[in-house]
Rosetta silent file (secondary structure, phi, psi, omega in degrees, C-alpha in Angstrom):
SEQUENCE: XXXXXXXXXXXXXXXXXXXXXXXXXXXXXXXXXXXXXXXXXXXXXXXXXXXXXXXXXXXXXXXXXXXXXXXXXXXXXXXXXXXXXXXXXXXXXXXXXXXXXXXXXXXXXXXXXXXXXXXXXXXXXXXXXXXXXXXXXXXXXXXXXXXXXXXXXXXXXXXXXXXXXXXXXXXXXXXXXXXXXXXXXXXXXXXXXXXXXXXXXXXXXXXXXXXXXXXXXXXXXXXXXXXXXXXXXXXXXXXXXXXXXXXXXXXXXXXXXXXXXXXXXXXXXXXXXXXXXXXXXXXXXXXXXXXXXXXXXXXXXXXXXXXXXXXXXXXXXXXXXXXXXXXXXXXXXXXXXXXXXXXXXXX
SCORE:     score description
SCORE:     0.000 S_00000001
   1 L     0.000  133.088 -171.571  -14.885   21.829  -36.209 S_00000001
   2 L   -91.503   37.067  176.869  -11.848   19.578  -35.995 S_00000001
   3 L  -118.046  137.592  172.337  -13.370   17.045  -33.602 S_00000001
   4 L  -103.237  121.633  179.658  -14.805   13.661  -34.504 S_00000001
   5 L   -83.437  112.327 -171.371  -17.592   12.589  -32.175 S_00000001
   6 L   -91.803  -56.684  177.005  -17.026    8.912  -31.652 S_00000001
   7 L  -137.499  145.102  166.735  -19.378    7.720  -28.854 S_00000001
   8 L   -80.920  125.039 -177.776  -21.780    9.392  -26.497 S_00000001
   9 L   -78.703  149.689  177.922  -20.542    8.422  -23.034 S_00000001
  10 L   -64.817  148.538  175.194  -22.801    7.038  -20.314 S_00000001
  11 L   -71.889  161.575  177.010  -23.963    9.447  -17.648 S_00000001
  12 H   -61.758  -35.850  178.000  -22.708    9.160  -14.097 S_00000001
  13 H   -63.806  -39.480  178.241  -26.200    8.047  -13.023 S_00000001
  14 H   -65.403  -43.418 -177.701  -26.163    5.237  -15.622 S_00000001
  15 H   -66.077  -44.383 -177.528  -22.743    4.048  -14.510 S_00000001
  16 H   -68.646  -28.611  175.635  -23.727    4.181  -10.794 S_00000001
  17 H   -65.000  -38.321 -179.549  -26.933    2.297  -11.600 S_00000001
  18 H   -76.481  -34.084  175.942  -24.899   -0.525  -13.110 S_00000001
  19 L  -123.668   76.859 -176.561  -22.363   -0.491  -10.183 S_00000001
  20 L   -81.469  151.625  176.231  -24.317    0.747   -7.202 S_00000001
  21 L   -87.613  139.267  175.186  -22.927    1.136   -3.663 S_00000001
  22 L   -75.287  163.669  178.098  -24.701   -0.858   -0.892 S_00000001
  23 H   -58.733  -36.468  179.136  -25.946    1.009    2.200 S_00000001
  24 H   -63.967  -40.070 -179.679  -23.047   -0.540    4.158 S_00000001
  25 H   -73.159  -35.050  175.066  -20.480    0.857    1.771 S_00000001
  26 H   -62.222  -42.458  178.255  -22.113    4.280    1.746 S_00000001
  27 H   -65.195  -39.638  179.578  -21.920    4.336    5.532 S_00000001
  28 H   -63.287  -44.872  179.087  -18.291    3.152    5.479 S_00000001
  29 H   -63.205  -43.790 -179.731  -17.301    5.868    3.039 S_00000001
  30 H   -63.016  -38.284  177.210  -19.124    8.582    5.057 S_00000001
  31 H   -62.343  -44.889  179.384  -17.284    7.433    8.263 S_00000001
  32 H   -64.116  -42.487  177.197  -13.928    7.660    6.508 S_00000001
  33 H   -50.267  -49.843 -175.723  -14.798   11.104    5.107 S_00000001
  34 H   -67.523  -36.661  177.922  -15.367   12.437    8.595 S_00000001
  35 H   -63.529  -41.037 -176.736  -12.165   10.880    9.906 S_00000001
  36 H   -72.596  -42.247 -179.533  -10.124   12.527    7.114 S_00000001
  37 H   -61.772  -36.292  179.470  -11.856   15.865    7.418 S_00000001
  38 H   -60.800  -30.827  176.924  -11.109   15.874   11.150 S_00000001
  39 H   -64.124  -43.541 -176.375   -7.430   15.727   10.302 S_00000001
  40 H   -75.508  -27.628  175.932   -7.666   18.932    8.249 S_00000001
  41 H   -81.083  -15.311 -178.066   -9.669   20.769   10.843 S_00000001
  42 L    91.792    0.125  176.739   -7.255   19.826   13.576 S_00000001
  43 L   -70.006  -25.852  177.034   -9.870   17.864   15.577 S_00000001
  44 L  -118.591  140.229  177.233   -7.802   14.732   14.943 S_00000001
  45 L  -102.836   18.308  173.863   -4.034   14.541   15.267 S_00000001
  46 L   -66.237  154.400  178.682   -3.773   11.416   13.098 S_00000001
  47 E  -101.774  133.670 -175.443   -1.311   11.657   10.229 S_00000001
  48 E   -89.061  133.270  176.604   -2.627   11.206    6.664 S_00000001
  49 E  -127.042  103.707  176.003   -0.819    8.862    4.336 S_00000001
  50 E   -95.507  109.800 -166.111   -2.003    8.880    0.668 S_00000001
  51 E  -142.519  142.663  179.820   -0.051    5.985   -0.775 S_00000001
  52 E   157.330 -177.722 -176.327   -0.128    3.670   -3.721 S_00000001
  53 L   -62.324  153.938  175.784    1.015    3.153   -7.284 S_00000001
  54 L   -55.677  -43.056  174.492    1.839    6.015   -9.615 S_00000001
  55 L  -139.223  139.272  177.296   -0.985    4.629  -11.815 S_00000001
  56 L   -83.499   85.510 -169.191   -3.593    1.987  -11.114 S_00000001
  57 L   -87.722  -27.794  178.185   -2.858    0.168  -14.327 S_00000001
  58 L  -137.822  142.324 -172.260   -4.216   -3.333  -13.635 S_00000001
  59 H   -66.050  -49.331 -172.435   -7.016   -4.392  -11.325 S_00000001
  60 H   -60.191  -52.182 -179.713   -5.456   -7.553   -9.762 S_00000001
  61 H   -67.583  -29.103  177.781   -2.127   -6.145   -8.483 S_00000001
  62 H   -66.314  -42.627  179.400   -3.838   -2.989   -7.241 S_00000001
  63 H   -66.690  -41.068  175.204   -6.246   -5.093   -5.194 S_00000001
  64 H   -57.931  -46.326  178.432   -3.385   -7.251   -3.861 S_00000001
  65 H   -56.529  -46.791 -179.173   -1.571   -4.137   -2.915 S_00000001
  66 H   -64.254  -39.355  176.871   -4.587   -2.724   -1.118 S_00000001
  67 H   -63.505  -40.134  175.512   -5.120   -5.938    0.842 S_00000001
  68 H   -64.415  -40.812  178.661   -1.512   -5.768    2.058 S_00000001
  69 H   -62.179  -38.665 -179.268   -1.998   -2.083    2.902 S_00000001
  70 H   -58.088  -42.315 -175.985   -5.136   -3.010    4.947 S_00000001
  71 H   -66.302  -45.595 -179.245   -3.083   -5.308    7.234 S_00000001
  72 H   -73.053  -28.592  177.095   -0.418   -2.709    8.033 S_00000001
  73 H   -57.073  -39.702 -179.304   -3.142   -0.008    8.392 S_00000001
  74 H   -61.336  -35.541 -177.240   -4.546   -1.954   11.321 S_00000001
  75 H   -75.014  -21.629 -176.163   -1.212   -1.893   13.106 S_00000001
  76 H  -116.582    7.073 -168.564   -0.817    1.935   12.834 S_00000001
  77 L   -63.885  -21.236  177.646   -4.432    3.115   12.944 S_00000001
  78 L   -70.354  -21.680 -176.976   -4.005    4.885   16.323 S_00000001
  79 L  -121.952  -27.664 -173.207   -1.623    7.349   14.696 S_00000001
  80 E  -122.611  140.119  170.960   -1.940    7.077   10.856 S_00000001
  81 E  -113.744  120.654 -175.615   -4.927    7.170    8.537 S_00000001
  82 E  -101.241  129.847  173.995   -4.131    5.510    5.239 S_00000001
  83 E  -121.082  121.543  179.705   -5.868    6.331    1.958 S_00000001
  84 E   -76.618  136.811  171.847   -4.812    4.228   -1.089 S_00000001
  85 E   -72.239  113.567  172.889   -3.912    6.057   -4.284 S_00000001
  86 L  -118.100   77.263 -171.030   -6.161    4.598   -7.000 S_00000001
  87 L   -89.957  105.403 -172.328   -4.962    6.954   -9.712 S_00000001
  88 L  -110.550    5.093  170.656   -6.837    6.029  -12.924 S_00000001
  89 L  -126.337  134.972 -178.843   -6.140    9.234  -14.965 S_00000001
  90 L  -121.378  121.227  176.177   -2.603   10.173  -15.889 S_00000001
  91 L   -73.774  140.192 -179.387   -1.593   13.620  -17.075 S_00000001
  92 L  -122.628  124.650 -175.461    0.902   13.508  -19.930 S_00000001
  93 L   -57.229  -41.798 -179.031    3.123   16.558  -20.493 S_00000001
  94 L  -106.563    4.441 -178.009    3.158   16.216  -24.232 S_00000001
  95 L    83.907   -5.385  178.211   -0.094   14.299  -24.584 S_00000001
  96 L   -94.521  153.701  173.684    1.849   11.114  -25.530 S_00000001
  97 L   100.053  177.501 -177.432    1.958    7.887  -23.544 S_00000001
  98 L   -61.938  122.711 -176.284   -0.326    5.871  -21.262 S_00000001
  99 L  -103.023   12.347  175.256   -3.106    8.088  -19.956 S_00000001
 100 L   103.018  169.448 -176.495   -4.416    5.701  -17.323 S_00000001
 101 L   -63.327  -26.492  176.512   -7.116    3.055  -16.965 S_00000001
 102 L   -59.205  -42.500 -179.963   -9.837    5.567  -17.842 S_00000001
 103 L   -80.967  -46.012 -175.036   -8.404    5.775  -21.337 S_00000001
 104 L  -128.985   87.809  177.400   -7.019    2.280  -21.662 S_00000001
 105 L   -56.470  -26.562  170.651   -8.544   -0.354  -19.316 S_00000001
 106 L  -119.157  112.537 -173.653   -6.051   -2.648  -21.057 S_00000001
 107 L   -61.136  -16.254 -178.753   -2.757   -0.796  -21.448 S_00000001
 108 L   -98.854    6.014  175.903   -1.809   -2.897  -24.524 S_00000001
 109 L  -121.260  169.284 -176.175   -4.959   -2.039  -26.475 S_00000001
 110 L   -68.417  161.824 -177.429   -6.227    1.117  -28.012 S_00000001
 111 L   -55.012  140.346  173.651   -8.171    3.729  -26.042 S_00000001
 112 L  -149.886   94.757 -173.477  -11.778    2.835  -25.107 S_00000001
 113 H   -74.684  -26.336  173.081  -13.303    5.401  -22.761 S_00000001
 114 H   -64.422  -47.891  174.749  -16.668    3.678  -22.378 S_00000001
 115 H   -64.150  -36.732 -179.086  -14.984    0.524  -21.053 S_00000001
 116 H   -63.447  -43.145 -179.279  -12.581    2.714  -19.090 S_00000001
 117 H   -57.769  -46.666 -178.054  -15.369    4.542  -17.237 S_00000001
 118 H   -72.096  -36.032 -178.969  -16.867    1.227  -16.065 S_00000001
 119 H   -66.991  -38.721 -177.548  -13.391   -0.271  -15.284 S_00000001
 120 H   -72.901  -35.617  179.436  -12.354    2.601  -12.998 S_00000001
 121 H   -67.466  -42.195  176.843  -15.656    2.555  -11.100 S_00000001
 122 H   -58.776  -43.375 -178.625  -15.372   -1.222  -10.710 S_00000001
 123 H   -65.338  -51.394  179.445  -11.845   -0.923   -9.369 S_00000001
 124 H   -57.855  -39.739 -179.634  -12.565    1.818   -6.850 S_00000001
 125 H   -66.464  -41.318 -178.066  -15.633   -0.125   -5.711 S_00000001
 126 H   -65.100  -37.934  178.551  -13.768   -3.401   -5.280 S_00000001
 127 H   -60.968  -46.731  177.203  -11.152   -1.638   -3.134 S_00000001
 128 H   -62.671  -45.837 -178.505  -13.918   -0.237   -0.909 S_00000001
 129 H   -63.162  -43.995 -168.292  -15.823   -3.553   -0.738 S_00000001
 130 H   -89.010  -25.643 -176.614  -12.797   -5.769   -0.084 S_00000001
 131 H  -120.296  -15.794 -176.026  -10.670   -3.581    2.149 S_00000001
 132 L    83.027    0.863  179.861  -12.941   -0.892    3.626 S_00000001
 133 L   -83.373  117.093  160.809  -10.696    1.794    2.141 S_00000001
 134 L   -72.931  164.311 -159.884  -12.381    4.744    0.506 S_00000001
 135 E  -119.442  174.877  174.689   -9.952    6.027   -2.096 S_00000001
 136 E  -125.924  140.826  174.297   -7.880    8.895   -3.556 S_00000001
 137 E  -149.720  162.953  177.006   -7.698    9.833   -7.203 S_00000001
 138 E   -90.406  139.583  176.157   -6.606   12.832   -9.234 S_00000001
 139 L   -87.017   74.310  177.918   -9.186   15.184  -10.658 S_00000001
 140 L   -68.784  -46.211  179.056   -7.563   15.290  -14.094 S_00000001
 141 L  -119.464  106.650 -176.226  -10.878   15.845  -15.878 S_00000001
 142 H   -56.473  -33.876 -178.656  -13.429   17.688  -13.727 S_00000001
 143 H   -62.512  -22.712 -176.926  -16.346   16.413  -15.837 S_00000001
 144 H   -88.955   -2.069 -175.547  -15.493   12.807  -14.808 S_00000001
 145 H   -56.036  -39.560 -175.989  -15.691   13.517  -11.098 S_00000001
 146 H   -60.830  -27.481 -179.722  -19.263   12.251  -10.794 S_00000001
 147 H   -63.080  -25.818 -171.533  -18.339    8.767  -11.876 S_00000001
 148 L  -130.780    3.622 -170.534  -16.337    8.156   -8.694 S_00000001
 149 L   -65.655  -21.525 -179.853  -17.362   10.882   -6.227 S_00000001
 150 L   -85.936    3.837  179.426  -19.314    8.491   -3.976 S_00000001
 151 L  -124.751  -11.737 -175.191  -16.191    6.373   -3.324 S_00000001
 152 E   -95.003  131.268  174.351  -13.321    8.931   -3.105 S_00000001
 153 E  -104.597   -3.716  178.928  -12.398   10.477    0.259 S_00000001
 154 E  -151.464  134.206 -179.145   -9.476   12.463   -1.073 S_00000001
 155 E  -126.849  135.996  176.850   -8.989   14.327   -4.356 S_00000001
 156 E  -114.332  139.838  167.843   -5.812   15.926   -5.795 S_00000001
 157 E  -104.285  124.472 -168.189   -5.510   18.598   -8.434 S_00000001
 158 L   -79.704  170.580 -175.554   -2.257   18.157  -10.260 S_00000001
 159 L   -62.002  -29.297  179.129    0.568   20.597  -10.961 S_00000001
 160 L   -84.307  -13.419 -175.711   -0.519   21.068  -14.645 S_00000001
 161 L  -106.885  -14.735 -168.684   -4.151   21.650  -13.709 S_00000001
 162 L   -61.849  -26.632  177.294   -3.914   23.839  -10.630 S_00000001
 163 L   -82.943   -7.410 -174.065   -4.073   27.068  -12.667 S_00000001
 164 L   -79.924  130.494 -176.909   -7.124   25.970  -14.547 S_00000001
 165 H   -57.675  -46.438 -174.977  -10.332   27.820  -13.771 S_00000001
 166 H   -67.256  -37.319  178.019  -12.639   24.790  -14.108 S_00000001
 167 H   -64.912  -39.881  178.146  -10.562   22.652  -11.716 S_00000001
 168 H   -65.885  -42.206 -174.623  -10.610   25.395   -9.083 S_00000001
 169 H   -71.640  -41.318  178.717  -14.374   25.926   -9.373 S_00000001
 170 H   -67.146  -36.817  174.697  -15.218   22.229   -9.341 S_00000001
 171 H   -56.395  -36.503 -177.701  -12.923   21.753   -6.272 S_00000001
 172 L   -66.875  -12.826  179.474  -15.082   24.334   -4.549 S_00000001
 173 L  -108.818    4.683  174.650  -18.068   21.982   -4.938 S_00000001
 174 L   -92.175  158.478 -173.578  -16.709   18.724   -3.629 S_00000001
 175 L  -111.646   24.834  173.669  -17.309   17.669   -0.043 S_00000001
 176 L  -132.465  165.534  178.715  -14.050   15.899    0.774 S_00000001
 177 E   -53.618  135.688 -176.456  -10.469   17.180    1.179 S_00000001
 178 E  -130.187  115.803  179.022   -9.043   18.444   -2.094 S_00000001
 179 E   -90.593  130.034  177.759   -5.274   19.028   -2.395 S_00000001
 180 E  -104.461  112.749  176.674   -3.979   21.684   -4.778 S_00000001
 181 E   -69.415  150.609  170.540   -0.410   20.913   -5.968 S_00000001
 182 L   -68.217  144.130 -179.497    2.054   23.698   -6.543 S_00000001
 183 L   -63.894  168.291 -177.447    2.389   24.288  -10.302 S_00000001
 184 L   -61.753  -23.687  177.772    5.444   22.900  -12.114 S_00000001
 185 L   -74.706  -16.561 -177.882    6.989   26.406  -11.902 S_00000001
 186 L    84.729   -0.512 -176.020    6.769   26.181   -8.083 S_00000001
 187 L   -63.008  109.500 -178.799    4.885   29.468   -7.715 S_00000001
 188 H   -69.236  -27.563  179.708    3.289   29.274   -4.264 S_00000001
 189 H   -62.617  -40.573  178.406    1.105   32.272   -5.048 S_00000001
 190 H   -62.672  -46.667  177.364   -0.620   30.345   -7.848 S_00000001
 191 H   -60.267  -44.585 -178.358   -1.291   27.419   -5.496 S_00000001
 192 H   -68.071  -33.110  173.450   -2.582   29.617   -2.714 S_00000001
 193 H   -62.940  -40.701  178.104   -4.914   31.388   -5.160 S_00000001
 194 H   -61.469  -43.677 -178.154   -6.216   27.959   -6.181 S_00000001
 195 H   -66.923  -39.334 -179.428   -6.834   27.078   -2.534 S_00000001
 196 H   -64.032  -44.419  178.310   -8.629   30.400   -1.953 S_00000001
 197 H   -61.713  -41.786  178.639  -10.823   29.711   -5.017 S_00000001
 198 H   -64.845  -31.110 -174.497  -11.532   26.224   -3.808 S_00000001
 199 H   -84.278   -8.042 -177.849  -12.534   27.381   -0.351 S_00000001
 200 L  -115.029  155.014 -177.646  -15.131   29.890   -1.724 S_00000001
 201 L   -79.348  152.827 -179.849  -18.439   29.479   -3.476 S_00000001
 202 L  -149.270  161.177  169.550  -18.979   30.129   -7.204 S_00000001
 203 E  -115.415  132.051 -174.427  -21.555   29.878  -10.001 S_00000001
 204 E  -161.269  175.180  178.532  -20.310   28.191  -13.166 S_00000001
 205 E   -87.981  131.707  175.565  -20.973   25.745  -16.036 S_00000001
 206 E  -143.224  116.990  178.054  -20.621   22.054  -15.138 S_00000001
 207 L    52.299   49.122  177.207  -21.715   19.213  -17.466 S_00000001
 208 L    67.814   17.256  176.891  -24.098   21.508  -19.396 S_00000001
 209 E  -121.751  151.318  166.227  -25.652   22.826  -16.238 S_00000001
 210 E   -84.340  120.013 -174.141  -25.483   26.170  -14.433 S_00000001
 211 E  -124.925  165.421  176.517  -24.371   25.147  -10.940 S_00000001
 212 E  -133.798  130.324  177.650  -23.561   26.859   -7.668 S_00000001
 213 L  -107.628  158.995 -176.242  -20.968   25.691   -5.181 S_00000001
 214 L  -105.146   -0.035 -178.804  -20.727   26.499   -1.503 S_00000001
 215 L    92.880  144.171  179.796  -16.937   26.313   -1.156 S_00000001
 216 L  -115.109  104.918 -177.106  -14.752   23.485    0.186 S_00000001
 217 L   -71.208   -3.724 -179.745  -13.085   24.389    3.529 S_00000001
 218 L   -99.570   10.219  174.506  -10.840   21.317    3.235 S_00000001
 219 E   -68.793  133.856 -172.463   -9.005   22.641    0.186 S_00000001
 220 E  -151.771  178.441 -173.287   -5.275   22.631    1.006 S_00000001
 221 E   -92.199  143.900  167.901   -1.724   22.676   -0.345 S_00000001
 222 E  -124.409  119.327  177.504    0.350   19.809   -1.766 S_00000001
 223 E   -90.940  118.675 -172.763    4.100   20.506   -2.098 S_00000001
 224 L  -127.898   13.834 -177.536    5.506   18.383   -4.919 S_00000001
 225 L    81.773 -179.811 -173.910    8.738   20.163   -5.918 S_00000001
 226 E  -156.121  173.450  173.871    9.249   22.169   -9.066 S_00000001
 227 E  -120.739  128.881  177.530   11.305   22.719  -12.251 S_00000001
 228 L   -81.973 -175.145 -173.131   13.206   25.965  -12.661 S_00000001
 229 L   -69.864  -11.652  177.798   13.675   27.828  -15.933 S_00000001
 230 L   -92.553   -3.299 -179.105   16.658   25.619  -16.750 S_00000001
 231 L    83.649   10.301  177.881   14.502   22.437  -16.443 S_00000001
 232 L   -84.433  142.590  179.463   16.272   21.422  -13.231 S_00000001
 233 E   -84.842  135.085 -178.931   14.215   19.765  -10.503 S_00000001
 234 E  -126.096  134.703 -178.662   14.131   21.670   -7.205 S_00000001
 235 L   -80.794  152.652  173.524   12.785   20.405   -3.868 S_00000001
 236 L  -139.402   35.091  178.974   10.269   22.306   -1.726 S_00000001
 237 L  -108.312   -0.389 -175.988    9.827   19.927    1.238 S_00000001
 238 L   -71.376  165.479 -177.690   12.629   21.233    3.488 S_00000001
 239 H   -50.276  -47.217  178.428   11.990   22.876    6.861 S_00000001
 240 H   -61.974  -38.217  178.749   12.395   26.363    5.425 S_00000001
 241 H   -63.645  -44.575 -179.161    9.993   25.666    2.594 S_00000001
 242 H   -69.292  -34.965  177.217    7.303   24.478    4.916 S_00000001
 243 H   -70.646  -36.510  176.524    7.754   27.370    7.343 S_00000001
 244 H   -61.684  -43.922 -178.773    7.536   29.773    4.372 S_00000001
 245 H   -64.005  -39.646  179.280    4.287   28.179    3.208 S_00000001
 246 H   -61.407  -41.156  179.987    2.884   28.425    6.741 S_00000001
 247 H   -67.169  -36.131  176.293    3.713   32.144    6.869 S_00000001
 248 H   -65.516  -37.441  175.169    2.040   32.706    3.425 S_00000001
 249 H   -59.447  -45.492 -173.734   -1.072   30.946    4.744 S_00000001
 250 H   -63.754  -24.571 -178.385   -1.160   33.298    7.709 S_00000001
 251 H   -80.261  -15.057 -175.406   -1.165   36.278    5.335 S_00000001
 252 L  -115.529  163.478 -175.417   -4.302   35.155    3.580 S_00000001
 253 L   -88.413   72.705 -179.421   -7.901   34.629    4.608 S_00000001
 254 L  -119.777  139.963  177.774   -7.781   30.803    4.342 S_00000001
 255 L   -91.433  161.685  175.331   -9.367   28.368    6.734 S_00000001
 256 L    46.260   61.957  179.004   -7.926   25.107    8.032 S_00000001
 257 L   -55.404  132.420 -175.995   -4.230   25.812    7.103 S_00000001
 258 L  -164.055  144.122  172.994   -2.753   22.521    5.910 S_00000001
 259 E  -134.836  144.745  168.506   -0.096   21.022    3.720 S_00000001
 260 E  -117.586  141.369 -178.915    0.562   17.530    2.410 S_00000001
 261 E  -108.018  123.778  173.323    4.018   16.735    1.016 S_00000001
 262 E   -82.976  119.199 -174.896    4.409   14.667   -2.177 S_00000001
 263 L   -84.562   -9.261 -179.166    7.629   12.703   -1.577 S_00000001
 264 L  -107.362 -151.593 -179.395    8.122   11.801   -5.252 S_00000001
 265 H    54.472 -131.970 -176.716    8.088   13.776   -8.517 S_00000001
 266 H   -72.025  -21.081  177.528   10.387   16.831   -8.358 S_00000001
 267 H   -67.501  -31.477  177.136   10.892   16.548   -4.646 S_00000001
 268 L   -93.250   -7.274 -169.443   12.676   13.170   -5.207 S_00000001
 269 L    63.544   26.490 -175.873   14.132   14.175   -8.540 S_00000001
 270 L    57.832   27.114  171.668   12.176   11.116   -9.661 S_00000001
 271 L  -101.988   97.400 -164.022   14.611    8.900   -7.653 S_00000001
 272 L   -59.949  -36.133 -178.243   11.898    6.795   -6.042 S_00000001
 273 L   -72.345  -11.738  172.925   13.923    5.412   -3.092 S_00000001
 274 H   -64.879  -17.504 -178.994   14.597    8.995   -1.979 S_00000001
 275 H   -60.088  -32.894  179.391   11.007    8.966   -0.746 S_00000001
 276 H   -64.645  -45.865 -179.339   12.123    7.122    2.424 S_00000001
 277 H   -66.808  -42.041 -179.767   14.689    9.807    3.295 S_00000001
 278 H   -60.235  -48.602  178.687   12.303   12.655    2.387 S_00000001
 279 H   -56.817  -42.258 -178.634    9.531   11.220    4.543 S_00000001
 280 H   -66.374  -39.795 -177.213   11.992   10.941    7.451 S_00000001
 281 H   -67.543  -40.416  175.807   13.153   14.498    7.034 S_00000001
 282 H   -62.867  -42.200  177.262    9.594   15.812    7.015 S_00000001
 283 H   -62.589  -37.839  177.718    8.685   13.815   10.104 S_00000001
 284 H   -67.414  -38.750  174.887   11.742   15.203   11.818 S_00000001
 285 H   -57.641  -43.876 -177.753   10.743   18.789   10.900 S_00000001
 286 H   -66.982  -39.387  178.620    7.316   18.121   12.444 S_00000001
 287 H   -66.652  -35.643  179.856    8.863   16.652   15.571 S_00000001
 288 H   -73.469  -38.851 -169.365   11.195   19.710   15.891 S_00000001
 289 L  -117.456  116.360  175.761    8.546   22.372   15.210 S_00000001
 290 H   -58.565  -37.870 -179.129    5.147   22.470   16.996 S_00000001
 291 H   -62.744  -44.524  178.747    3.937   24.790   14.277 S_00000001
 292 H   -70.180  -32.647  178.769    4.800   22.320   11.524 S_00000001
 293 H   -59.561  -35.045 -179.266    3.421   19.400   13.551 S_00000001
 294 H   -90.211  -13.977 -177.021    0.003   21.049   13.362 S_00000001
 295 H   -96.375  -42.047 -178.975    0.392   22.348    9.766 S_00000001
 296 E   -85.024  109.563 -170.461    1.822   19.385    7.810 S_00000001
 297 E   -90.307  -21.493 -174.049   -1.065   16.929    7.822 S_00000001
 298 E  -175.414 -179.718  177.053    0.307   14.120    5.664 S_00000001
 299 E  -125.957  152.425  171.068    2.433   12.626    2.932 S_00000001
 300 E  -117.256  119.964 -171.175    1.723   11.439   -0.606 S_00000001
 301 E  -128.066  137.132  176.778    3.837    8.470   -1.526 S_00000001
 302 E   -98.810  114.904 -170.895    4.246    6.378   -4.705 S_00000001
 303 E  -147.777  145.937  178.370    4.538    2.740   -3.823 S_00000001
 304 L  -148.193 -172.534 -176.171    3.617   -0.610   -5.393 S_00000001
 305 L   -65.145  -44.258 -174.329    4.294   -4.340   -4.921 S_00000001
 306 E  -121.123  135.640 -174.544    7.602   -4.363   -6.776 S_00000001
 307 E   -63.369  148.820  171.852   10.174   -1.555   -6.817 S_00000001
 308 E    91.750 -151.402 -179.185   10.885    0.521   -9.927 S_00000001
 309 E  -148.226  160.161  178.253    9.090    0.708  -13.246 S_00000001
 310 L  -145.430  169.703  173.187    8.805   -1.443  -16.383 S_00000001
 311 L   -81.005  151.460 -176.622    7.435   -1.374  -19.877 S_00000001
 312 H   -53.478  -42.303 -171.247    3.881   -2.538  -20.433 S_00000001
 313 H   -74.898   -9.083  174.823    4.977   -5.473  -22.609 S_00000001
 314 H   -70.714  -22.746  176.241    7.239   -6.796  -19.800 S_00000001
 315 L    52.120   51.229  176.863    4.115   -7.933  -17.921 S_00000001
 316 L   -96.814  111.886 -175.231    5.603   -7.677  -14.452 S_00000001
 317 L   -60.761  123.541  175.420    2.814   -8.065  -11.906 S_00000001
 318 L    77.054   20.677  176.832    2.685   -5.199   -9.429 S_00000001
 319 E  -118.835  132.557 -174.609    5.426   -3.025  -11.015 S_00000001
 320 E   -56.150  141.155  173.068    4.615    0.450  -12.210 S_00000001
 321 L  -105.156    4.508  174.328    4.264    1.052  -15.976 S_00000001
 322 L  -120.484 -120.863  178.494    4.567    4.856  -15.420 S_00000001
 323 L   -66.125  144.747  175.188    6.830    6.523  -12.766 S_00000001
 324 L   -60.030  143.973  179.562    9.066    4.244  -10.616 S_00000001
 325 E  -124.597  161.395  171.820    7.698    3.426   -7.200 S_00000001
 326 E   -74.794  154.139  176.596    9.192    1.990   -3.966 S_00000001
 327 L   -84.631 -175.554 -170.870    8.464   -1.660   -3.471 S_00000001
 328 H   -68.108  -40.829 -178.440    6.515   -3.372   -0.706 S_00000001
 329 H   -61.744  -41.308 -179.519    9.429   -3.890    1.711 S_00000001
 330 H   -74.042  -26.504  174.912   10.393   -0.236    1.544 S_00000001
 331 H   -62.801  -46.953 -179.716    6.683    0.682    1.911 S_00000001
 332 H   -60.668  -44.009 -177.656    6.509   -1.178    5.192 S_00000001
 333 H   -64.460  -41.183 -179.403    9.759    0.519    6.279 S_00000001
 334 H   -66.021  -46.170  179.942    8.462    3.965    5.399 S_00000001
 335 H   -63.908  -41.095  177.733    5.131    3.474    7.170 S_00000001
 336 H   -62.840  -39.244  178.197    6.918    2.101   10.264 S_00000001
 337 H   -65.344  -43.551  178.677    9.268    5.112   10.346 S_00000001
 338 H   -63.212  -36.965 -178.895    6.415    7.568   10.065 S_00000001
 339 H   -67.335  -41.349  178.263    4.583    5.728   12.847 S_00000001
 340 H   -61.597  -45.959  175.710    7.638    5.887   15.161 S_00000001
 341 H   -59.085  -41.690  179.681    7.908    9.625   14.588 S_00000001
 342 H   -64.864  -33.627  176.889    4.161   10.128   15.277 S_00000001
 343 H   -65.794  -26.080 -177.121    4.576    8.353   18.580 S_00000001
 344 H   -94.536  -16.395 -176.750    7.225   10.888   19.498 S_00000001
 345 L   -77.269  130.600  175.173    5.479   14.047   18.131 S_00000001
 346 L  -104.027  143.157 -175.677    3.692   16.298   20.516 S_00000001
 347 L  -115.082    0.000    0.000    0.661   18.399   19.529 S_00000001
């Protein structure tokens, strides 16, 4: 077998025992879960905003960002529910490059997954403790879900993972909203099949156990753009794209029809400042169409303290070391624009 077994990793229960949640934090997270679920069932007309850095690469700037986000969240809480992106696992197309805090708690040192597991739990916990925000992260590795499941109120399955059987089955066993991104090819049928799988129960292998899931009725679509056969980036956030997705939902036996739009990645052509324009277009589509106002539940935005991206060795506090993000001033502008549209949108 061509694998070298380096270290036995701690179990989720061992990690949670070292960094346990207080009863107050458990209650706060449960409250947030219900608020977010209500958006997807239609009981709440608040708009969801999953926003934050491309990768949560260092603890201090992420916490500073979340504290800033907390202040603006108070100003818009009657219309918008904000969930910070604390993305600690990064998919790499070729396997090369920074794979996130889970792999490298210090981006300038070699991988250390034991330290990484504790580092990501500590970071998610500090965000919850200090700001009251339960968090969002990507389910890049389904086996790692248990390390953070008691703090996350939103989970995303990425474009490279959405066709994977294990991701679909594990999504069916989580009890918070789980977004399925369209695959890099853009095939909406693949995404909708993943949503169907996530919404239904299954029996499968998970962490050396035979387990049974009951289905997750909050599994939904995330539109993130695509790459065509020529490698060109193509958007799928326009009015016609969202109307098409809604019609495809209606053809299938899916509950709680819902879409979240990722304003970066292929939708922006990786031009990070385009996220402001894209957000505005989506909000205009929702204002124009009652159907879309009830169907498009939120946005996913990549934002950090400082605009753009830099190399790890540049040591620029609060600037992304992976994909470029909008900076704080543009973040405030985007949230304010979304809030203004929400005030005008009728449900």
